RONUSE-117362 format. One record per residue (C-alpha): y, z, x; residue in three letters. Coordinates in steps of 0.001 Angstrom, whole numbers, plus 524288, in hexadecimal, padded with zeros to 5 digits. Layout:
<sites>
YZXAla
...
</sites>
This chain:
<sites>
80F54863EF7FF50Met
8167A857288018EVal
80BF384FD07FA1AAla
80CDF8597D7EED9Val
81BA5857C67EE6FPhe
81A66848F27EE5ELeu
81015849B77E3C6Ala
8192C8521F7DB8DTyr
824B3848EF7DD9DLys
81C2C83D7D7D981Ser
81EC7841497CB78Lys
82CB883C777CD5FAsp
82AD9832447D812Arg
81E3382AC27D6DDMet
8200F824A67E445Gly
81C61831AE7EA64Tyr
80EF88309E7E41FAla
80DBC822D67E97ELeu
810E9827A47F73CGly
8066C832167F61FLeu
7FCB1827DF7F17CMet
7FF6681FB37FD90Trp
7FC0E82B8D805F7Ser
7EF3782E257FF0DMet
7E54B82AD2809ABTyr
7EC96830D68152FAla
7F0C083D2780DFCTrp
7E2E883ECE80909Glu
7DD7F83F7A816E5Gln
7E7E38493981AF9Leu
7E4318529081006Leu
7D582850DD8115CGln
7D4BB8562C81F38Gln
7CBA0861CF81EE5Gly
7CD52863288102EAsn
7BFB98637880A5DSer
7C4F28630D7FC6FPhe
7CC3D856397FE96Leu
7C1808508380721Leu
7B771852C27FC81Gln
7C0C384D4D7F252Arg
7C5E4841977F9C2Ser
7CC6D83B987EDC8Ser
7D3D9847D17E9F1Phe
7E0B8843E37F06EIle
7DF85835C27EBFFAsn
7DD72839B87DDDCIle
7E8958437F7DE87Gly
7F22F839767E3CFLeu
7EDF782F6D7D9B1Thr
7F020839357CEAELeu
7FD6C83C4B7D487Leu
800B882DCB7D47EAla
7FC6082C4F7C659Ile
804B2838097C29FGly
810878323A7C984Ala
80ECA8257E7C200Val
80D9F82C7C7B4E9Leu
819DD8347D7B797Leu
82177828807BC10Ala
81EC0820FD7AF90Tyr
8276E829327A666Pro
832908281F7B041Arg
8322E819577AEE9Gly
82E64816FD7BD12Glu
8237B80DC57B911Leu
82B44805837AF87Lys
82BA77FA087B8F8Tyr
81D277FA8E7BC06Phe
8169A7ED5F7BA46Arg
8099D7E8DF7BFA9Phe
80CA27DF3E7CA8DGln
804047D43C7CF77Met
7FF257DB7D7DBBFPro
7FAD87E6E87D33CHis
7F3A87DE397C9A1Leu
7ED5B7D6CC7D4DDThr
7E7E37E3547DAADVal
7E2B87E7957CD6FIle
7DBDB7DA637CC05Cys
7D6607DB7D7D9D2Leu
7D0DE7E9157D76CLeu
7CBA17E4DA7CA28Thr
7C46C7D9E67D116Leu
7BEED7E3CE7DABCAla
7B9957EBEA7CF71Val
7B4657DFE77C856Ala
7AD717DB5D7D4ADSer
7A3EB7E69C7D2F0Ser
79D207DD7D7C945Leu
7992E7D3DD7D401Trp
79A1B7DBC37E085Thr
78F3E7DABA7EA93Val
790267E9747ECB5Ser
791C37F08C7DF9BPro
7903F7FE187E574Arg
79AC57FC377EFC5Asp
7A3E57F60A7E5DAThr
7A259801627DC70Glu
7A3F180BD37E6F4Glu
7B01D805D57ECEFGln
7B6958035C7DFCDLeu
7B43B8116B7DB8DIle
7B94D816A77E888Thr
7C58D80E407E873Ala
7C8D180F547D9F5Ala
7D0E681C057DA97Pro
7D913817087E5FDTyr
7DB49809C67DFBELeu
7DF438106F7D31CPhe
7E8E2818F77DA8EAla
7EF0680E537E2E4Phe
7EDDC802347DA47Val
7F0658083D7CCE6Ile
7F810814E97CED5Val
80032812C77DB27Cys
80695806167D68APro
80D0680DA57CB76Phe
812EA8169B7D5C1Leu
8171180B527DE7BAla
81CFE802497D450Gln
82A9D807AE7D719Asn
8311F8052D7E463Pro
83767812A27E38ELys
829F3818CF7E249Ala
82514810AA7EDBFVal
8308E815977F5C6Asn
82CF5823A07F243Asp
81EF6820D57F661Ala
823D081B808035FIle
82BE0827D680590Thr
8200083055802ACVal
817DE8280F80BE5Thr
8219882A00816F7Ile
8233E838BC8162ETyr
816C683D7F80FC0Phe
80F6883381817D6Gly
8158A8394282411Ala
8105A846B38204CLeu
802CD840FA81E15Val
8032883A4F82B62Leu
807BB846E6831F5Val
7FC5684DD582B8EGly
7F3148436F830A7Leu
7F9518448783E1FLeu
7F562852C783F27Phe
7E826850DB838B5Ser
7DB438514B83FD1Asn
7D8DB8432684397Phe
7CB7B83DD2846D4Gly
7C8CB830AA84CEAVal
7D20482976843CAArg
7D4658316F83794Gly
7D72283F0483277Val
7CB668481983347Val
7C8D984C4A8254BLeu
7BCFB854CB827C8Ala
7B16C8574C830AELys
7A39E8558A82BA4Val
798A1859F88349DAla
7A1F08593984016Gly
7A5F184B4283CD4Val
7B448848BE839FAGlu
7B71B8419782D43Ile
7C3A5839BB82E96Glu
7CCAB834448244AGly
7CF92825DC8230EAsn
7D89A8224682E75Pro
7DC4B8155282833Leu
7E1C181C5E81C46Ala
7EA8A8253482458Thr
7EECF819E482D09Ala
7F1F78117182131Ser
7FA3081C3681B3CTyr
8010F81E3A82843Ala
8044480FBB8282AGly
80A2D810F581A93Ile
8124581CAD81F03Val
81727814E682AC1Ala
81AF0809448223AIle
82248811A381862Cys
8294C8191882328Ser
82CE280CBE82A9AGly
832C0805F281ED2Phe
839DF8125F81AF8Ser
84019813628286FVal
844AD8056682792Tyr
849FC80724819D4Asn
852038137181C41Asp
85810816E88295EArg
862C381FD582434Ser
85BB582C81827AEAsn
8588982C0A83629Lys
8508C8389583605Val
84835833A382AD2Leu
8468D826B6831D2Met
8414382DC283DE4Leu
837F48357D8354AVal
832B5828DC82F7BLys
83117822EA83CF4Leu
8293A82EF3840D0Ala
820D582D03834ABIle
81E4881EF0838BFIle
819E58238584638Ile
810FD82DA883FF1Leu
80B3A8233D83700Ala
808A581A1784269Leu
8022882506849F6Trp
7F956827D983E47Thr
7F5088199D83E1FVal
7F2A78197184CCCVal
7EB6D8266584CA8Arg
7E21B821B08421FSer
7DE8B815BC84A2FGly
7E1B880CF283EA9Ser
7E4A28000E8454FArg
7E5DD7F837838E5Gly
7EFDD8018A8332BGln
7F83A800C783F6CMet
7F7BE7F1EE83FD0Ile
7FA717F0DD83131Ala
805D27FA6083247Leu
80C0E7F2F183D7FVal
80A2D7E58783749Val
80ED47E99E829BESer
81B207F03F82EC3Thr
81E197E55A83875Leu
81DDA7DB8482D5BLeu
822D27E320821B6Met
82D4A7EC4582709Leu
835DF7E16882CABPro
8334D7D8D8820C0Leu
836C07E38F8170BSer
8429C7E7AB81EEAAla
847C97D9D581FB3Lys
845B17D6DA8114ELeu
84AB97E3C880BF1Thr
854BF7EAAA81469Val
8586F7DEC681CBELys
857207E6318297BArg
852D27E1CB836DFSer
8443E7E1B883986Thr
845A27E4A08480FVal
845F67F379846D8Ile
839A97F4C083E6DPro
8323D7EB7F8475ELeu
8363B7F3478536ALeu
832A67FFF284C95Thr
8252D7FADB84928Ile
8234F7F61E85725Ala
826D18039285C8CVal
81D3680A3585365Phe
812868009385716Cys
814B68034E86587Leu
8141E811CA86291Gly
8073B80FEE85B74Ala
801A98084B866F3Ile
805D88133587027Phe
7FF9481D748675CAla
7F2D0815ED866DEIle
7F22B81535875A7Asp
7F78C822B7878F1Tyr
7EEF882A4C86F81Phe
7E2718232887353Ser
7E0E281C9086625Leu
7DF6E80EF786BB0Ser
7D0AD80D79869B6Ala
7D20B808BD85BA6Arg
7DE00800B885F27Trp
7D7A77F89A869C5Arg
7D54E7EA55866C0Trp
7C6987EBDF86823Glu
7C66F7F60385D46Ser
7CFAF7EE5285495Ile
7C8267E1AE856A5Asp
7BB507E880853ACGly
7C07C7ED8E846A9Ala
7C6057E03284360Arg
7B9307D97F846A6His
7B1797E2EB83E2CGly
7BA457E08A8327EArg
7B9C17D1D483448Phe
7AAF17D2598347DGln
7AA757D9E3827AAMet
7B4197D0A182137Val
7ACA27C4AE82605Ala
79F927C9E482101Arg
7A5627CD5B813D5Leu
7AC2D7C04B811D6Leu
7A0287B8E48165EGlu
797EB7C01F80C47Phe
7A22B7BD0F801D4Trp
7A2DC7AEA48057AAla
794127AD108047EAsp
7932D7B23B7F685Arg
798567A6A47EEDBGly
7A3C67A2C77E600Pro
7A3487AE6E7DCADPhe
7A4177B7F47E802Thr
7AEEC7B0047EE32Trp
7B6DE7B1C07E1C4Ile
7B32E7BF897DD6AGly
7AE9F7C58C7EA1EGly
7A3067CDE77EDE1Leu
7A7FD7D99D7E653Gly
7B0AE7E4F27EA02Ser
7ABD17ED197F599Ser
7A0727E3C97F853Ser
7A4677E464806A1Ser
79D4A7F155807F4Phe
790397EABF8058CLys
793117DE8780D7CIle
799A87E3D8819C7Val
797107F2668180BGly
7A5557F60381593Phe
7B2137F00D810E2Tyr
7B6B87E59D81A72Pro
7C3D67EBFC81DECHis
7CB4F7DFF081967Cys
7CFFA7E04080B4DVal
7D2E67D19D8097FPro
7C5767CDB780E96Ala
7BF0A7D85580681Glu
7C5E87D3CF7FA18Val
7C2367C5997FC87Leu
7B3DE7C9067FE5EAla
7B2977D3777F3E1Glu
7BBBE7CE2F7E954Leu
7BB717BFC27ECBFGly
7C6437B5D87EC1CLeu
7CB4C7BBF27DF87Val
7CD257C93A7E5D9Gly
7D2A37C3577F23EPhe
7DC4D7BB7C7EA2BGly
7E09D7C7BC7E2E5Leu
7E2827CEEE7EFC1Leu
7EA727C39C7F52BGly
7F28C7C30C7E8B8Leu
7F5367D1A67E9E4Phe
7F9D77D0A87F801Val
801FE7C4927F51CTyr
8081D7CAB77E90EGly
80BD37D7337F037Val
8112D7CFCF7FBF6Thr
819027C6497F3C4Asn
81E737D1187EB22Arg
821DA7D9C77F6A2Gly
828C07CF4C7FE94Leu
8303E7CA577F2C0Ser
834D87D8167EFD5Phe
839287DA817FDDBLeu
8416E7CE2B7FD4CLys
8476A7D15D7F00DSer
855D87D4497F236Thr
857657D98F7E460Ser
84FD27E5DA7E83EIle
8565C7F00F7F0C8Asp
851C77F0417FF13Pro
84C5B7FE277FEB4Ser
843227FAC07F387Thr
83EAF7EE807FA8CArg
83C117F64D806E3Leu
8338D7FFA67FF00Val
82B8B7F3F57FA98Ile
82B7C7EF2A808ABGly
8255B7FC1480CB9Thr
81B0C7FAE380228Leu
818C97ECAE805E3Phe
816637F0AB81406Thr
80C927FAE180F8AMet
8058C7F04B807DAPhe
805897E74D813ADPhe
8006A7F26C81C29Phe
7F5537F4FB81291Asp
7F28E7E66C811BBGly
7F0BB7E5718206ALeu
7E7937F11D82003Leu
7DFB37EA5781558Ala
7DC397DFEE81F5FLeu
7D5177E9C68280BLys
7D0777F52481FBCGln
7CCD47F99781239Gly
7C8997F27E80606Ser
7CF367EDE37F99ELeu
7CB107F9F67F20BLeu
7CEF7802787FD8CGly
7DCC17FCF17FEF6Ser
7E463803F77F43BPro
7F0F7804F77FC20Phe
7F1457F65A7FED3Phe
7EFE87F3857F055Leu
7F9427FE607EC57Cys
804437FA4E7F575His
803447EC227F137Gly
8037B7EFB17E2D3Ile
80EE17F8EF7E530Ser
816FA7EE1A7EB68Ile
815577E56E7DF83Gly
818937F0557D5FCLeu
8241B7F5F97DD8CAla
82A2D7E8867DF68Cys
828767E5667D109Gly
82E817F2507CCD0Thr
83A197F0B77D5F6Ala
83CC17E2F37D109Met
83C127E7167C2B8Met
844D77F2C37C56AHis
84EA67E9F77CC37Glu
84EBE7E07E7C0BFLys
850D67EBA57B720Ser
85D547EF8C7BE41Lys
863617E2157BD58Arg
86D117E02F7B228Pro
8689D7D6F87A78FIle
870167CA477A8ABGln
874E67C5FB79B5FArg
87ADD7B8687997EPro
889847B91B79762Ala
88ECC7B4C978A3CArg
896197A84978D15Ala
8A0127A91478218Thr
8AC2D7A593789BCAla
8A9987970A78962Ala
8A6947969F77AD4Ile
8B1DE79383771BCPro
8B5AF79E757688FSer
8B2867963675CC8Ser
8A4A579428761ACAsp
8A2C07A2A976488Arg
8A5927A64F75673Asn
89A237A1AB74E0FPro
8A1CC7A3047417FSer
8AB29798A57461BArg
89FD378F6074857Arg
89A2B7918F73AEAGly
88D6E797D674029Leu
88E197A3FD737A5Ile
88A077A083729ECGln
</sites>
């Protein structure tokens, strides 16, 4: 019912649709449990949310909410990078894998690279999406808390006595986003103590979801991103002390460590297990880059072709930068680096801009932290085509910052040069006295 209400309100506030889009993967698993209709039609929810987002964009246009929309450099860079991925099908070493992965990823890339940026180009809409993520996300996490959990993920169904689990990394990643949004919101507004306690409880619930799923990378990325970005954003925007957020993060980390030990979840968190996973990923990356390096200058520049990793190492290498370098060459790697640099430079410049009000800058700081969180995850999981949130959040930062700056400029009064007539003699001010009128 809450989702239906938010979907209805999206006609007036497009940020609600953006918040629902962010919840796509986690909410999908919650609804699919034991539901044969949704399990057999796995894209049903994704298509529905994308259509909702498109509808929100179309309704926002007549209201003038998109009048400041301009394609920014990060957005254009991503479009060029994905165009290169499609073009690489002409020289790929694995045409079948390239075609299959492009077809599979196309709907998600369309939703998050093309549609979502229109929703996120306004800081007000981003703030609405953050609010939806906090409260609707809390309901999703509560639903997951009381769901039937398997080894690491939600049990979606049983086939021949074997439990089929959802993707634990997707739920853990969404829990990390909920924790980031809640943490920044607490720091931004402390006027309502009851609401602040509710948000702290949501953060604890989000951390427990990450721990329960055994997602080590998500926990590490969440801790690192908040340790770096929360104090930085707070100092640059609201000029507050960074001691309290650091202590808060430390307390939550200690709580997570206690939960891991107390609830017998420590097997995946032992160094032997972590080191084994790290070693396996390094081996795949090394094999892939070695194959790329042996192919010659053309491959160095243009790469082996999108999704060629499947043929070379049997799967994607769980490291997006290395994958892009091998599959899309130095050109693709340069575009990826330009994207990250552009987003980082734009985000930091905006946070330091004193002409923008602190609350708007803190909204961008929240989005920037989400991007940083996704960027850290891209170093240990996923592929370029399978990282729509990383691309979406980066694009959204560029667009939202650009919109806010243009809106701020539009509010400034136009400075017109004063007419300096006081110092001009009266005879000179009257043309007829100077014989200039014939």
